[in-house]
Structure formats: C-alpha cells, structure tokens
C-alpha positions as CSV (number, residue, x, y, z in Angstrom):
1,X,18.2,56.9,153.4
2,X,19.3,58.1,156.7
3,X,22.1,60.4,155.0
4,X,22.4,61.7,151.6
5,X,25.2,63.7,150.3
6,X,24.9,65.4,146.7
7,X,27.9,67.1,145.3
8,X,29.2,68.3,148.4
9,X,32.1,70.7,148.3
10,X,34.2,72.5,150.9
11,X,36.8,75.2,149.4
12,X,39.5,77.1,151.6
13,X,41.0,79.8,149.5
14,X,41.8,77.9,146.4
15,X,42.0,74.4,148.0
16,X,39.2,71.9,147.4
17,X,39.2,70.1,150.9
18,X,36.2,68.2,149.6
19,X,35.6,68.3,146.0
20,X,32.2,67.3,144.7
21,X,31.4,64.3,146.6
22,X,28.0,62.2,146.8
23,X,27.0,59.3,148.5
24,X,24.0,57.8,150.7
25,X,23.9,55.8,154.0
26,X,20.9,53.7,155.2
27,X,19.8,52.5,158.6
28,X,21.2,49.4,159.7
29,X,24.5,50.1,157.8
30,X,27.9,50.4,159.0
31,X,29.7,52.6,156.5
32,X,33.7,52.8,156.6
33,X,34.9,56.3,155.7
34,X,38.4,56.1,154.7
35,X,41.1,58.2,153.1
36,X,44.8,59.4,153.8
37,X,45.5,62.2,156.3
38,X,44.3,65.4,154.8
39,X,42.0,63.7,152.3
40,X,38.8,65.5,153.5
41,X,37.2,62.9,155.8
42,X,37.0,65.0,159.0
43,X,36.0,68.0,157.0
44,X,32.9,65.9,155.5
45,X,32.0,64.8,159.0
46,X,32.0,68.3,160.3
47,X,29.8,69.3,157.5
48,X,27.3,66.5,158.2
49,X,27.2,67.4,161.8
50,X,26.7,71.0,161.2
51,X,29.9,72.2,162.7
52,X,31.1,74.0,159.4
53,X,29.1,75.0,156.3
54,X,29.6,73.6,153.1
55,X,30.8,75.8,150.0
56,X,28.2,74.0,147.6
57,X,26.2,71.0,147.3
58,X,23.6,69.4,149.6
59,X,23.4,67.0,152.6
60,X,20.5,65.8,154.4
61,X,20.3,63.7,157.7
62,X,17.0,61.8,158.2
63,X,15.2,64.2,155.9
64,X,16.6,67.5,157.3
65,X,18.9,69.8,155.5
66,X,22.2,70.3,157.0
67,X,22.2,74.0,156.0
68,X,18.6,75.1,156.5
69,X,17.8,72.7,159.8
70,X,21.0,72.5,161.7
71,X,19.2,71.9,165.1
72,X,16.9,69.3,163.8
73,X,20.1,67.5,162.3
74,X,21.9,67.7,165.5
75,X,19.2,66.0,167.3
76,X,19.4,63.0,164.9
77,X,23.2,62.6,165.1
78,X,25.6,61.5,167.7
79,X,29.2,62.9,167.0
80,X,32.6,61.6,168.3
81,X,34.9,64.1,166.7
82,X,38.4,63.2,166.0
83,X,40.0,65.4,168.9
84,X,37.1,64.2,171.3
85,X,36.6,67.4,173.1
86,X,35.7,66.8,176.8
87,X,35.3,69.0,180.0
88,X,38.1,67.4,181.5
89,X,37.8,68.9,184.9
90,X,34.5,67.1,185.4
91,X,33.9,63.6,186.8
92,X,32.7,61.1,184.2
93,X,29.0,60.6,185.4
94,X,28.8,64.3,186.3
95,X,29.8,65.2,182.6
96,X,27.4,62.5,180.9
97,X,24.4,64.0,183.1
98,X,25.5,67.4,181.9
99,X,25.6,66.4,178.1
100,X,22.1,64.5,178.9
101,X,20.6,67.6,180.3
102,X,21.9,69.6,177.2
103,X,19.9,67.1,175.0
104,X,17.0,67.1,177.2
105,X,16.9,63.5,177.9
106,X,14.1,62.0,179.7
107,X,14.9,60.0,182.7
108,X,18.6,61.1,182.2
109,X,20.1,59.3,185.3
110,X,18.8,55.8,183.9
111,X,20.2,56.5,180.4
112,X,23.6,57.8,181.7
113,X,23.7,54.6,183.9
114,X,22.8,52.5,180.9
115,X,25.7,54.3,178.7
116,X,28.2,53.9,181.3
117,X,27.7,50.2,181.3
118,X,27.5,49.8,177.8
119,X,30.9,51.5,177.2
120,X,32.5,50.0,179.9
121,X,32.9,52.9,182.1
122,X,31.6,51.5,185.6
123,X,35.1,51.5,187.0
124,X,35.9,55.0,186.0
125,X,32.6,56.7,186.6
126,X,33.6,58.6,189.7
127,X,36.9,59.7,188.4
128,X,38.0,63.1,186.7
129,X,38.0,62.9,183.0
130,X,41.5,64.4,182.9
131,X,42.6,61.4,185.0
132,X,41.5,58.8,182.6
133,X,43.7,56.9,179.9
134,X,43.2,57.9,176.4
135,X,41.4,54.9,175.8
136,X,38.9,55.6,178.6
137,X,38.4,59.3,177.4
138,X,37.4,57.8,173.8
139,X,34.9,55.7,175.9
140,X,33.4,58.8,177.4
141,X,33.3,60.4,174.0
142,X,31.3,57.4,172.7
143,X,29.0,57.4,175.6
144,X,28.1,61.2,175.1
145,X,27.5,60.5,171.5
146,X,25.0,57.9,172.2
147,X,23.2,59.5,175.3
148,X,20.1,61.1,173.2
149,X,19.7,57.9,171.0
150,X,20.5,59.4,167.9
151,X,19.3,57.6,164.5
152,X,22.8,58.4,163.0
153,X,26.3,57.8,164.7
154,X,29.3,59.7,163.1
155,X,32.5,58.6,164.8
156,X,35.8,59.9,163.6
157,X,38.5,57.4,164.6
158,X,36.4,55.9,167.6
159,X,38.9,53.2,168.5
160,X,42.0,55.6,168.9
161,X,44.0,54.8,171.9
162,X,42.2,51.5,173.0
163,X,44.0,48.6,174.2
164,X,43.5,45.2,172.6
165,X,40.8,44.1,175.0
166,X,39.1,47.6,174.8
167,X,39.0,47.3,171.1
168,X,37.1,44.1,171.1
169,X,34.3,45.7,173.2
170,X,33.9,48.7,171.4
171,X,33.9,46.9,167.9
172,X,31.4,44.6,169.4
173,X,29.2,47.8,170.4
174,X,29.8,49.4,167.2
175,X,28.7,46.2,165.5
176,X,25.4,46.0,167.8
177,X,24.7,49.5,167.0
178,X,25.0,49.2,163.5
179,X,22.0,46.8,163.6
180,X,19.6,49.5,164.6
181,X,21.2,53.1,163.6
182,X,23.4,54.3,160.7
183,X,27.1,54.3,161.6
184,X,29.5,56.2,159.6
185,X,32.9,56.0,161.0
186,X,36.7,56.6,159.9
187,X,39.7,54.4,161.1
188,X,43.3,54.1,159.8
189,X,43.0,50.5,161.2
190,X,42.2,48.6,158.1
191,X,41.6,45.3,159.9
192,X,38.8,46.9,161.9
193,X,37.2,48.2,158.6
194,X,37.2,44.7,157.2
195,X,35.7,43.3,160.1
196,X,32.8,45.8,160.8
197,X,31.9,47.4,157.5
198,X,29.1,46.6,155.2
199,X,30.4,49.0,152.7
200,X,33.4,51.6,152.4
201,X,33.8,55.0,150.8
202,X,37.5,56.0,150.0
203,X,38.2,59.7,149.4
204,X,41.7,61.0,148.3
205,X,42.5,64.6,148.0
206,X,38.8,65.6,148.5
207,X,37.5,63.5,145.6
208,X,35.4,60.2,146.1
209,X,37.4,57.1,144.6
210,X,35.4,54.1,145.8
211,X,32.0,53.5,147.1
212,X,31.2,49.8,147.4
213,X,31.2,46.8,149.5
214,X,34.6,45.3,150.2
215,X,33.8,42.2,148.2
216,X,32.8,44.1,145.1
217,X,36.0,46.6,145.5
218,X,38.2,43.3,145.5
219,X,36.6,42.2,142.0
220,X,37.0,46.0,140.5
221,X,40.3,46.9,141.9
222,X,42.4,43.9,142.5
223,X,40.8,41.5,140.0
224,X,43.2,38.7,140.7
225,X,44.0,36.2,143.1
226,X,47.4,34.5,144.0
227,X,47.5,30.8,145.1
228,X,50.6,29.6,146.6
229,X,51.4,26.0,146.3
230,X,54.3,23.7,147.3
231,X,54.7,20.0,146.0
232,X,56.7,17.2,147.3
233,X,58.8,16.7,144.3
234,X,59.9,18.7,141.2
235,X,57.1,20.2,139.0
236,X,57.7,22.2,135.8
237,X,56.0,25.6,135.5
238,X,54.9,25.0,132.1
239,X,52.7,22.0,133.2
240,X,51.0,24.1,135.9
241,X,50.2,26.7,133.3
242,X,47.9,24.0,131.6
243,X,45.6,24.2,134.6
244,X,42.4,25.7,133.6
245,X,42.1,29.3,134.8
246,X,45.7,29.8,135.5
247,X,46.8,33.1,133.9
248,X,50.4,33.2,135.2
249,X,52.9,31.0,137.0
250,X,55.7,32.2,139.0
251,X,58.4,29.8,140.3
252,X,59.5,30.2,143.9
253,X,61.7,27.1,143.8
254,X,61.8,23.8,142.1
255,X,58.6,22.7,144.1
256,X,56.9,26.0,145.1
257,X,55.0,28.4,142.8
258,X,52.6,31.0,142.7
259,X,49.6,30.7,140.5
260,X,47.7,33.8,139.5
261,X,44.2,33.6,138.5
262,X,41.1,35.9,138.3
263,X,39.0,36.8,141.2
264,X,35.9,34.8,139.9
265,X,37.9,31.4,139.3
266,X,38.3,29.2,142.1
267,X,41.1,26.9,140.7
268,X,41.9,24.9,143.9
269,X,40.0,21.9,142.9
270,X,41.9,21.6,139.6
271,X,45.2,22.0,141.4
272,X,44.2,19.0,143.7
273,X,43.2,17.1,140.6
274,X,46.5,17.9,138.9
275,X,48.5,16.7,142.1
276,X,46.5,13.4,142.1
277,X,47.1,12.9,138.3
278,X,50.9,13.5,138.7
279,X,51.0,11.5,141.8
280,X,52.5,14.4,143.7
281,X,51.8,14.9,147.5
282,X,50.6,18.6,148.0
283,X,52.3,20.1,150.9
284,X,50.7,23.6,150.9
285,X,48.1,25.5,149.3
286,X,47.3,29.0,150.1
287,X,44.8,31.5,148.6
288,X,45.6,35.1,148.9
289,X,43.1,37.8,148.1
290,X,43.3,41.5,148.4
291,X,42.8,43.1,151.7
292,X,41.2,46.4,152.3
293,X,44.6,47.7,152.9
294,X,45.8,46.6,149.6
295,X,42.7,48.3,147.9
296,X,43.3,51.5,149.8
297,X,46.8,51.8,148.8
298,X,46.2,51.1,145.2
299,X,43.2,53.8,144.8
300,X,45.1,56.4,147.1
301,X,48.2,56.2,145.3
302,X,46.6,56.0,141.8
303,X,44.0,58.7,142.3
304,X,44.7,61.9,141.0
305,X,42.9,65.3,141.4
C-alpha cells in the first residue's frame, strides 16, 4: 500500500479534529476523501504530508513513517493544499523552475515545460502569478505538486475555481495520473467524485463513517431503488404490488407510480411483462439509484460522535 493510516488522531485542546481513523490507499487508485466543512479532511491531509504532527496513531507513505521520516515522506508526496499558497510576485515559469530546484529535479527546464503543457498553462507561462485567474492559480498549484514525479498525490479541492472547460481538462489529468500513482483528493463536487473515484472515504466530526466503493455504499447505505413508471391508461396500485420484487407502490396519479424495490433486484423486465399482459402501453420507465450526494448526506447527518 502507498498510504497506510492506523488509528490516526489529532486533538486540539478538548476537540478531536481527527478521531482514531484508519484506512489504506494503493498505487493506481483514486481515493475520494469527503466530509462536511470542519470534518477533519484538511487536518488529515496535513498530517499525511508532515505539515502538522499527529496526537496519536501512525501513518506511513511508501513505507516511510510520517513522524519519524518526514523528509523521505515529502519526497514521495505531491501536495496541493486547500488554500494553494503560491509566490504570487513570481512568473509562472519562474516559480515552477524555483520549486523544481527545491526538489533537486534533474533536467528541470524540460520537466517544467512538460508540467506547463500537461496542466494547460502554456498561454499563461510568462505571466505573474498574481495576475492569473483563480482557475489558473489552481493549475499552477497542481503543476508544482507533480514536478518531482511523486508516487502519491494529495489534492485538497484541486478543481476549486475552474470553469467548466478547465474542469474537463483537470479531471482528465487526474484520471490519467490515477493509473500510475496513488491519488487522494477531497472535493465538495459530488458528481466529480462519482466520475473519478475508485473508492471513497467519508469522515464526519473527525470519525470515519464510510470506506468503500460507491457501488457498495449504495447497497449498504441506500439499499433500495425507485422506479417511476407511467402507463397509457388507468392502473390499480394493488395490481402493481403483485409484481415480483416490488416492496412498495406509491401512486403519483391514476397512471403514474413509483415502485420501490431492493438494490439487487432489477424488476424492469417484469414491469414490461406486466404492461404486455395488461395490454397497457408503457409511456415511461425511469430507474433512480442513490447518488454519492444522497449517500454523503445520509451518513453525515446520521453519524454521531
């Protein structure tokens, strides 16, 4: 495993900002790290990147202990913090060359040129960072995180401030990076998490409340599917209730219904057969499954300290 976290805890006074969490992240995996504001996401990322010490517990990156071997850990990690601190009076290319020098990157000019191209900074490379839009500043932060070719990327809100076109480019880059590196990133954009992540971790009030694939979380947390149907002609709810796998029928009007079934049952073929047998044209059938946003809200509202 590239990242191993065991019973990691951070206490400020009497507050447990991070409370005894454990998880692992492996190479070639994109791990979504989710939670409400103040849940402990950024605090966890800062401990993993050796910016702040843990109160207790252990964490290692590529086999190096974050407490005992911080310099080795930093060599293995590329980090884009939430507030994206940059030297704003420097030019984009100048800044990236400076960061490459700090990392003692060999052939740094070629590497900087490559990162500028990969992050879409070519039109802005000779501009002062302070003159850039927020989206381009995020790109500069992402470029500096990748300069030394780290094995692990930790990205805190990496797409914040990007316009829709920039989002597509950066998501594509993160997806590409996830094939060869370990990527841990936080985001409040749930569609982004659903599109990119192999697995998600959700923390709430410092505690770990979920650690699974989105598909498995749907099964465990939601557990049911809603199918909306509309027929051409009146139908009795009681006759729909007889369809195998239907748990509950909710009438919307005389010919529209919501059929609630378990996650593992796909009753759509049975609905088609019902319509054929009753000689009822089926005007609509729509299957709704829980999104990552639904799961997030359920877990973070129900979880308690």
